C-alpha positions in Angstrom: 22.9 -16.6 -45.8 22.7 -20.3 -45.8 20.0 -22.7 -44.7 22.0 -23.7 -41.7 22.4 -20.1 -40.5 18.7 -19.4 -41.0 17.8 -22.5 -39.0 20.2 -21.6 -36.2 18.7 -18.1 -36.0 15.2 -19.5 -35.9 16.1 -21.9 -33.1 17.8 -19.1 -31.3 14.7 -16.9 -31.5 12.4 -19.7 -30.5 14.7 -20.6 -27.5 14.8 -17.0 -26.4 11.1 -16.6 -26.6 10.6 -19.8 -24.7 13.0 -18.7 -22.0 11.2 -15.3 -21.6 7.8 -17.1 -21.5 9.1 -19.6 -18.9 10.6 -16.8 -16.8 7.3 -14.8 -16.9 5.1 -17.8 -15.9 7.5 -19.2 -13.3 7.9 -15.8 -11.6 4.1 -15.4 -11.2 3.8 -19.0 -9.9 6.7 -18.6 -7.4 5.2 -15.3 -6.1 1.9 -17.0 -5.5 3.6 -19.8 -3.7 5.7 -17.4 -1.6 2.6 -15.4 -0.6 0.7 -18.6 0.4 3.6 -19.7 2.6 3.9 -16.3 4.3 0.1 -16.3 5.0 0.3 -19.9 6.4 3.2 -18.9 8.7 1.4 -15.8 9.8 -1.7 -17.9 10.7 0.5 -20.3 12.7 2.2 -17.4 14.6 -1.2 -15.7 15.3 -2.6 -19.0 16.7 0.5 -19.4 18.8 0.2 -15.9 20.2 -3.4 -16.5 21.0 -2.5 -19.7 22.9 0.1 -17.8 24.9 -2.3 -15.0 25.6 -5.0 -17.5 26.8 -2.6 -19.4 29.0 -1.3 -16.2 30.5 -4.7 -14.8 31.3 -6.0 -18.2 32.6 -3.0 -19.5 34.5 -0.5 -16.7 35.2 -2.7 -13.7 35.8 -4.6 -15.2 38.8 -1.3 -16.1 40.5 0.1 -12.7 39.9 -3.0 -11.0 41.3 -2.8 -13.1 44.5 0.8 -12.2 45.0 0.2 -8.5 44.2 -2.6 -8.4 46.8 -0.4 -9.8 49.5 2.6 -7.5 48.8 2.5 -4.0 50.3 4.8 -1.2 49.2 7.4 0.3 51.6 5.3 3.4 52.1 2.3 1.4 53.3 0.3 1.6 50.1 -1.1 -1.5 48.6 0.3 -2.4 45.2 -2.3 -3.2 42.6 -1.7 -4.9 39.3 -4.6 -3.0 37.7 
């Protein structure tokens, strides 16, 4: 086995080890980034849902209650939204 072949084998082994190390480190890093992004989007969605809930209970519910109090059912019973 010549010197050139030994050098090529050494470079091949070092390159393969480098690729495996890079894949291991980058996979962990990308997983952490993905989890952070999912958490951030979940917080945004929760804040949006809380805003919709607050708007509905503050603005829409009183209007619906007024309308429900003024509507009577065909059988003469009063409809209640509660």
